[in-house]
N, CA, C and O atoms as CSV, one atom per row, in Angstrom:
chain,resi,resn,atom,element,x,y,z
A,1,MET,N,N,101.588,103.755,91.486
A,1,MET,CA,C,101.221,102.009,91.825
A,1,MET,C,C,99.586,101.995,91.013
A,1,MET,O,O,99.069,101.079,90.374
A,2,LYS,N,N,99.101,103.243,91.295
A,2,LYS,CA,C,97.688,103.210,91.147
A,2,LYS,C,C,97.391,103.613,89.888
A,2,LYS,O,O,96.274,103.389,89.421
A,3,GLY,N,N,98.058,104.059,89.401
A,3,GLY,CA,C,97.850,104.951,87.624
A,3,GLY,C,C,98.087,103.006,87.067
A,3,GLY,O,O,97.090,102.515,86.537
A,4,ILE,N,N,99.192,102.184,87.202
A,4,ILE,CA,C,99.525,101.319,86.656
A,4,ILE,C,C,98.426,100.424,86.686
A,4,ILE,O,O,97.958,100.067,85.606
A,5,CYS,N,N,97.881,99.955,87.863
A,5,CYS,CA,C,96.763,99.444,88.052
A,5,CYS,C,C,95.702,99.793,87.370
A,5,CYS,O,O,95.359,99.000,86.493
A,6,GLU,N,N,94.929,100.973,87.544
A,6,GLU,CA,C,93.688,101.499,86.350
A,6,GLU,C,C,94.273,101.036,85.469
A,6,GLU,O,O,93.713,100.071,84.949
A,7,GLY,N,N,95.556,101.439,84.909
A,7,GLY,CA,C,95.762,101.287,83.050
A,7,GLY,C,C,95.431,99.647,83.181
A,7,GLY,O,O,94.396,99.374,82.572
A,8,ILE,N,N,95.960,98.668,83.728
A,8,ILE,CA,C,95.920,97.308,83.567
A,8,ILE,C,C,94.685,96.501,84.127
A,8,ILE,O,O,94.565,95.282,84.251
A,9,ALA,N,N,94.142,97.124,84.313
A,9,ALA,CA,C,92.599,96.954,84.899
A,9,ALA,C,C,91.719,95.865,84.062
A,9,ALA,O,O,91.461,96.430,83.000
A,10,PRO,N,N,91.163,94.611,84.053
A,10,PRO,CA,C,90.451,94.397,83.004
A,10,PRO,C,C,88.785,95.399,83.337
A,10,PRO,O,O,88.393,95.743,84.452
A,11,VAL,N,N,88.070,95.671,81.981
A,11,VAL,CA,C,86.953,95.897,81.998
A,11,VAL,C,C,86.222,95.032,81.697
A,11,VAL,O,O,86.473,94.283,80.753
A,12,GLY,N,N,84.858,94.908,82.627
A,12,GLY,CA,C,83.915,93.580,81.555
A,12,GLY,C,C,83.150,94.472,80.695
A,12,GLY,O,O,83.084,95.701,80.711
A,13,ASP,N,N,82.647,93.713,80.026
A,13,ASP,CA,C,82.006,93.793,78.729
A,13,ASP,C,C,79.995,93.605,78.965
A,13,ASP,O,O,79.563,92.567,79.466
A,14,PRO,N,N,79.212,94.518,78.611
A,14,PRO,CA,C,77.897,94.669,79.680
A,14,PRO,C,C,77.204,93.427,78.471
A,14,PRO,O,O,76.338,92.631,78.836
A,15,ALA,N,N,77.815,93.447,76.872
A,15,ALA,CA,C,77.227,92.429,76.286
A,15,ALA,C,C,77.670,90.675,76.653
A,15,ALA,O,O,77.161,89.656,76.187
A,16,ASP,N,N,78.625,90.797,77.502
A,16,ASP,CA,C,78.895,89.154,78.040
A,16,ASP,C,C,78.070,89.278,79.603
A,16,ASP,O,O,78.467,88.533,80.499
A,17,GLY,N,N,77.491,89.763,79.742
A,17,GLY,CA,C,76.730,89.828,80.896
A,17,GLY,C,C,77.142,90.780,82.337
A,17,GLY,O,O,76.463,91.231,83.260
A,18,ASP,N,N,78.450,90.816,82.034
A,18,ASP,CA,C,78.737,92.269,83.170
A,18,ASP,C,C,77.802,93.173,83.555
A,18,ASP,O,O,77.510,94.020,82.711
A,19,ARG,N,N,77.189,93.222,84.733
A,19,ARG,CA,C,76.412,94.014,85.009
A,19,ARG,C,C,76.845,95.410,85.510
A,19,ARG,O,O,76.190,96.451,85.552
A,20,HIS,N,N,78.316,95.124,85.934
A,20,HIS,CA,C,79.027,96.499,86.560
A,20,HIS,C,C,80.320,96.812,85.674
A,20,HIS,O,O,81.376,96.655,86.288
A,21,PRO,N,N,80.435,97.228,84.333
A,21,PRO,CA,C,81.531,97.174,83.514
A,21,PRO,C,C,82.675,98.627,84.365
A,21,PRO,O,O,82.343,99.797,84.559
A,22,GLY,N,N,83.778,98.068,84.642
A,22,GLY,CA,C,84.359,99.219,85.018
A,22,GLY,C,C,84.429,99.533,86.492
A,22,GLY,O,O,85.022,100.507,86.955
A,23,ALA,N,N,83.696,98.521,87.271
A,23,ALA,CA,C,83.718,98.578,88.865
A,23,ALA,C,C,85.123,98.142,89.369
A,23,ALA,O,O,85.659,98.919,90.159
A,24,TYR,N,N,85.877,96.879,88.987
A,24,TYR,CA,C,87.057,96.707,89.968
A,24,TYR,C,C,88.023,97.820,89.288
A,24,TYR,O,O,88.844,98.323,90.055
A,25,LYS,N,N,88.025,98.272,87.918
A,25,LYS,CA,C,88.951,99.314,87.706
A,25,LYS,C,C,88.987,101.091,88.634
A,25,LYS,O,O,89.911,101.856,88.910
A,26,GLU,N,N,87.677,101.131,88.836
A,26,GLU,CA,C,87.160,102.543,89.325
A,26,GLU,C,C,87.754,102.021,90.835
A,26,GLU,O,O,88.389,102.978,91.279
A,27,ALA,N,N,87.797,101.042,91.674
A,27,ALA,CA,C,87.587,100.847,93.018
A,27,ALA,C,C,89.189,100.500,93.507
A,27,ALA,O,O,89.518,99.457,94.074
A,28,PHE,N,N,90.124,101.647,93.143
A,28,PHE,CA,C,91.207,101.495,93.569
A,28,PHE,C,C,91.355,102.660,94.442
A,28,PHE,O,O,90.861,103.761,94.200
A,29,ASP,N,N,92.020,102.383,95.411
A,29,ASP,CA,C,92.224,103.779,96.395
A,29,ASP,C,C,93.314,103.713,97.263
A,29,ASP,O,O,93.444,102.551,97.647
A,30,VAL,N,N,94.445,104.721,97.903
A,30,VAL,CA,C,95.374,104.700,98.497
A,30,VAL,C,C,94.854,105.181,99.812
A,30,VAL,O,O,94.233,106.232,99.970
A,31,VAL,N,N,95.114,104.453,100.594
A,31,VAL,CA,C,95.015,104.617,102.298
A,31,VAL,C,C,96.529,104.733,103.093
A,31,VAL,O,O,97.502,103.987,102.992
A,32,PRO,N,N,96.329,106.052,103.982
A,32,PRO,CA,C,97.196,106.243,104.716
A,32,PRO,C,C,97.827,104.827,105.583
A,32,PRO,O,O,97.206,103.766,105.543
A,33,LEU,N,N,98.948,104.949,106.248
A,33,LEU,CA,C,99.227,103.702,106.867
A,33,LEU,C,C,100.567,103.816,107.687
A,33,LEU,O,O,101.626,104.218,107.203
A,34,TRP,N,N,100.362,103.354,109.174
A,34,TRP,CA,C,101.437,104.110,110.300
A,34,TRP,C,C,101.853,102.677,110.613
A,34,TRP,O,O,101.033,101.881,111.072
A,35,LYS,N,N,103.239,102.308,110.347
A,35,LYS,CA,C,103.777,100.949,110.336
A,35,LYS,C,C,104.823,101.379,111.475
A,35,LYS,O,O,105.457,102.434,111.483
A,36,ASN,N,N,104.891,100.193,112.593
A,36,ASN,CA,C,105.545,100.212,113.567
A,36,ASN,C,C,107.435,99.674,113.038
A,36,ASN,O,O,107.640,98.476,112.846
A,37,VAL,N,N,108.017,100.181,112.955
A,37,VAL,CA,C,109.484,99.792,112.339
A,37,VAL,C,C,110.335,100.228,113.527
A,37,VAL,O,O,110.467,101.398,113.887
A,38,PRO,N,N,110.990,98.990,114.190
A,38,PRO,CA,C,111.887,98.989,115.648
A,38,PRO,C,C,113.305,99.833,114.944
A,38,PRO,O,O,114.032,99.360,114.070
A,39,PHE,N,N,113.432,101.042,115.522
A,39,PHE,CA,C,115.210,101.299,115.414
A,39,PHE,C,C,115.788,101.338,116.669
A,39,PHE,O,O,115.364,101.878,117.691
A,40,ARG,N,N,117.048,100.555,116.437
A,40,ARG,CA,C,118.003,100.289,117.854
A,40,ARG,C,C,116.824,100.021,119.400
A,40,ARG,O,O,116.746,100.641,120.460
A,41,GLY,N,N,116.020,98.763,118.837
A,41,GLY,CA,C,115.108,98.218,120.012
A,41,GLY,C,C,113.822,99.281,120.170
A,41,GLY,O,O,112.851,98.911,120.831
A,42,LYS,N,N,113.832,100.438,119.630
A,42,LYS,CA,C,112.787,101.338,120.682
A,42,LYS,C,C,111.680,101.094,119.040
A,42,LYS,O,O,112.080,100.799,117.914
A,43,PRO,N,N,110.458,101.318,119.444
A,43,PRO,CA,C,109.515,101.410,118.258
A,43,PRO,C,C,109.186,102.751,117.296
A,43,PRO,O,O,108.904,103.795,117.885
A,44,ARG,N,N,109.208,102.745,116.304
A,44,ARG,CA,C,109.219,104.008,115.839
A,44,ARG,C,C,107.791,103.978,114.597
A,44,ARG,O,O,107.681,103.238,113.619
A,45,PHE,N,N,107.216,104.630,114.891
A,45,PHE,CA,C,105.909,104.634,113.693
A,45,PHE,C,C,106.043,105.448,112.326
A,45,PHE,O,O,106.005,106.672,112.204
A,46,ARG,N,N,106.186,104.621,111.467
A,46,ARG,CA,C,106.740,105.325,110.101
A,46,ARG,C,C,105.486,106.066,109.045
A,46,ARG,O,O,104.562,105.309,108.746
A,47,ALA,N,N,105.462,106.718,108.791
A,47,ALA,CA,C,104.395,106.979,107.579
A,47,ALA,C,C,104.347,105.953,106.401
A,47,ALA,O,O,105.366,105.296,106.188
A,48,GLY,N,N,103.004,105.724,105.450
A,48,GLY,CA,C,103.337,105.412,104.673
A,48,GLY,C,C,102.006,105.304,103.929
A,48,GLY,O,O,101.174,106.141,104.278
A,49,ALA,N,N,101.503,104.139,102.635
A,49,ALA,CA,C,100.242,104.278,102.324
A,49,ALA,C,C,100.320,102.827,101.781
A,49,ALA,O,O,101.332,102.149,101.607
A,50,ARG,N,N,99.005,102.500,101.548
A,50,ARG,CA,C,98.402,101.232,101.070
A,50,ARG,C,C,97.986,101.382,99.864
A,50,ARG,O,O,97.587,102.485,99.490
A,51,LEU,N,N,98.005,100.305,99.041
A,51,LEU,CA,C,96.919,100.302,97.405
A,51,LEU,C,C,95.885,99.592,98.101
A,51,LEU,O,O,96.140,99.175,99.230
A,52,ILE,N,N,94.793,99.400,97.612
A,52,ILE,CA,C,93.539,98.676,98.176
A,52,ILE,C,C,92.857,99.315,96.817
A,52,ILE,O,O,92.876,100.413,96.261
A,53,ASN,N,N,92.152,97.831,96.551
A,53,ASN,CA,C,90.892,97.617,95.882
A,53,ASN,C,C,89.615,97.150,96.912
A,53,ASN,O,O,89.589,96.164,97.650
A,54,THR,N,N,88.520,98.236,96.706
A,54,THR,CA,C,87.433,98.088,97.485
A,54,THR,C,C,86.320,97.162,96.597
A,54,THR,O,O,85.189,97.040,97.066
A,55,ALA,N,N,86.616,96.595,95.474
A,55,ALA,CA,C,85.285,96.001,95.090
A,55,ALA,C,C,85.288,94.520,95.690
A,55,ALA,O,O,86.090,93.775,96.254
A,56,PRO,N,N,84.007,94.499,95.280
A,56,PRO,CA,C,83.581,92.744,96.019
A,56,PRO,C,C,83.866,92.077,95.820
A,56,PRO,O,O,83.846,91.127,96.603
A,57,HIS,N,N,84.428,91.990,94.480
A,57,HIS,CA,C,84.945,90.627,93.567
A,57,HIS,C,C,86.642,91.015,93.315
A,57,HIS,O,O,87.257,90.526,92.367
A,58,ALA,N,N,87.291,91.967,94.313
A,58,ALA,CA,C,88.362,91.873,93.647
A,58,ALA,C,C,89.620,90.741,93.824
A,58,ALA,O,O,90.557,90.604,93.037
A,59,TRP,N,N,89.438,90.140,94.794
A,59,TRP,CA,C,90.207,88.739,95.385
A,59,TRP,C,C,90.142,88.040,94.188
A,59,TRP,O,O,91.233,87.611,93.813
A,60,ARG,N,N,88.760,87.687,93.155
A,60,ARG,CA,C,88.779,86.906,92.308
A,60,ARG,C,C,89.788,87.013,90.997
A,60,ARG,O,O,90.357,86.145,90.334
A,61,VAL,N,N,89.746,89.029,90.885
A,61,VAL,CA,C,90.323,88.916,89.777
A,61,VAL,C,C,91.640,88.792,90.016
A,61,VAL,O,O,92.332,88.410,89.073
A,62,GLU,N,N,92.321,89.096,91.378
A,62,GLU,CA,C,93.955,89.262,91.329
A,62,GLU,C,C,94.177,87.358,91.304
A,62,GLU,O,O,94.802,86.656,90.509
A,63,TYR,N,N,93.590,87.094,92.196
A,63,TYR,CA,C,93.805,85.221,92.121
A,63,TYR,C,C,93.332,84.444,91.338
A,63,TYR,O,O,93.962,83.402,91.163
A,64,GLY,N,N,91.941,84.673,90.511
A,64,GLY,CA,C,91.195,83.298,89.876
A,64,GLY,C,C,90.375,82.795,90.850
A,64,GLY,O,O,90.528,82.845,92.070
A,65,ASP,N,N,89.471,82.295,90.191
A,65,ASP,CA,C,89.072,81.139,90.862
A,65,ASP,C,C,88.042,79.928,90.176
A,65,ASP,O,O,87.276,79.175,90.777
A,66,GLY,N,N,88.288,80.017,88.826
A,66,GLY,CA,C,87.859,78.824,88.376
A,66,GLY,C,C,86.849,79.527,87.237
A,66,GLY,O,O,86.927,79.226,86.046
A,67,ARG,N,N,85.961,80.430,87.721
A,67,ARG,CA,C,84.719,81.191,87.036
A,67,ARG,C,C,86.054,82.314,86.714
A,67,ARG,O,O,86.572,82.197,85.604
A,68,VAL,N,N,86.333,82.848,87.183
A,68,VAL,CA,C,87.231,84.466,86.814
A,68,VAL,C,C,88.928,84.048,86.519
A,68,VAL,O,O,89.722,83.505,87.287
A,69,PRO,N,N,89.061,84.372,85.565
A,69,PRO,CA,C,90.526,83.827,85.262
A,69,PRO,C,C,91.551,84.937,86.180
A,69,PRO,O,O,91.140,86.044,86.525
A,70,ARG,N,N,92.931,84.430,86.497
A,70,ARG,CA,C,93.699,85.053,87.237
A,70,ARG,C,C,94.123,86.307,86.145
A,70,ARG,O,O,94.582,86.110,85.020
A,71,TYR,N,N,93.799,87.911,86.886
A,71,TYR,CA,C,94.524,88.960,85.963
A,71,TYR,C,C,95.930,89.609,86.888
A,71,TYR,O,O,96.624,90.472,86.352
A,72,ALA,N,N,96.268,89.095,88.337
A,72,ALA,CA,C,97.050,89.507,89.168
A,72,ALA,C,C,97.596,90.985,88.696
A,72,ALA,O,O,98.680,91.141,88.134
A,73,VAL,N,N,96.553,92.187,89.052
A,73,VAL,CA,C,96.523,93.653,88.594
A,73,VAL,C,C,97.679,93.724,89.310
A,73,VAL,O,O,98.751,93.829,88.715
A,74,MET,N,N,97.618,93.676,90.637
A,74,MET,CA,C,98.745,94.244,91.513
A,74,MET,C,C,99.834,93.783,91.272
A,74,MET,O,O,100.742,94.495,90.842
A,75,GLN,N,N,99.969,92.518,91.495
A,75,GLN,CA,C,101.261,91.781,91.268
A,75,GLN,C,C,101.939,92.394,89.840
A,75,GLN,O,O,103.010,92.999,89.893
A,76,ARG,N,N,101.413,92.240,88.898
A,76,ARG,CA,C,102.102,93.065,87.697
A,76,ARG,C,C,102.363,94.425,87.667
A,76,ARG,O,O,103.273,94.869,86.966
A,77,ALA,N,N,101.626,95.167,88.388
A,77,ALA,CA,C,102.203,96.429,88.680
A,77,ALA,C,C,103.258,96.788,89.861
A,77,ALA,O,O,103.760,97.907,89.961
A,78,ILE,N,N,103.513,95.802,90.669
A,78,ILE,CA,C,104.347,95.562,91.504
A,78,ILE,C,C,105.650,94.740,90.269
A,78,ILE,O,O,106.758,94.586,90.783
A,79,ASP,N,N,105.586,94.516,89.573
A,79,ASP,CA,C,106.598,93.735,88.932
A,79,ASP,C,C,107.061,95.034,87.928
A,79,ASP,O,O,108.230,95.295,87.645
A,80,THR,N,N,105.717,95.875,87.402
A,80,THR,CA,C,106.364,96.781,86.523
A,80,THR,C,C,107.192,97.818,87.347
A,80,THR,O,O,107.912,98.486,86.605
A,81,MET,N,N,107.288,98.122,88.578
A,81,MET,CA,C,107.466,99.218,89.113
A,81,MET,C,C,109.083,98.381,89.440
A,81,MET,O,O,110.060,99.025,89.059
A,82,LYS,N,N,109.282,97.419,89.913
A,82,LYS,CA,C,110.569,96.624,89.952
A,82,LYS,C,C,111.460,96.808,88.945
A,82,LYS,O,O,112.490,97.454,89.136
A,83,ALA,N,N,111.184,96.305,87.862
A,83,ALA,CA,C,112.050,96.491,86.437
A,83,ALA,C,C,112.605,98.120,86.238
A,83,ALA,O,O,113.709,98.467,85.821
A,84,ALA,N,N,111.048,99.306,86.839
A,84,ALA,CA,C,111.257,100.200,86.385
A,84,ALA,C,C,112.670,101.064,87.667
A,84,ALA,O,O,113.382,102.063,87.557
A,85,HIS,N,N,112.538,100.303,88.460
A,85,HIS,CA,C,113.650,100.922,89.145
A,85,HIS,C,C,114.807,100.271,89.585
A,85,HIS,O,O,115.734,100.859,90.142
A,86,SER,N,N,114.773,98.820,89.299
A,86,SER,CA,C,115.981,98.380,89.059
A,86,SER,C,C,117.057,98.715,88.437
A,86,SER,O,O,116.893,99.483,87.490
A,87,GLY,N,N,118.487,98.260,88.755
A,87,GLY,CA,C,119.271,98.774,87.843
A,87,GLY,C,C,121.013,98.858,88.264
A,87,GLY,O,O,121.820,99.328,87.461
């Protein structure tokens, strides 16, 4: 998922006024996650991982805000993985 996101992430152009080109693309990270998944009524913690983007403007890139178009990078990565594993 991280590789897909990095591959489709938009990269700004310094000529167009972007002072930090590639900042969004370089801000993807995978962090460990423990999630409570009850089994037969008893709590069971399962290990997992979460893909995040730590860029301060990540929300704008994903959802758009009028000034920044909606790129939906993470949603497109999810759709790509679903398509690759459906069958």
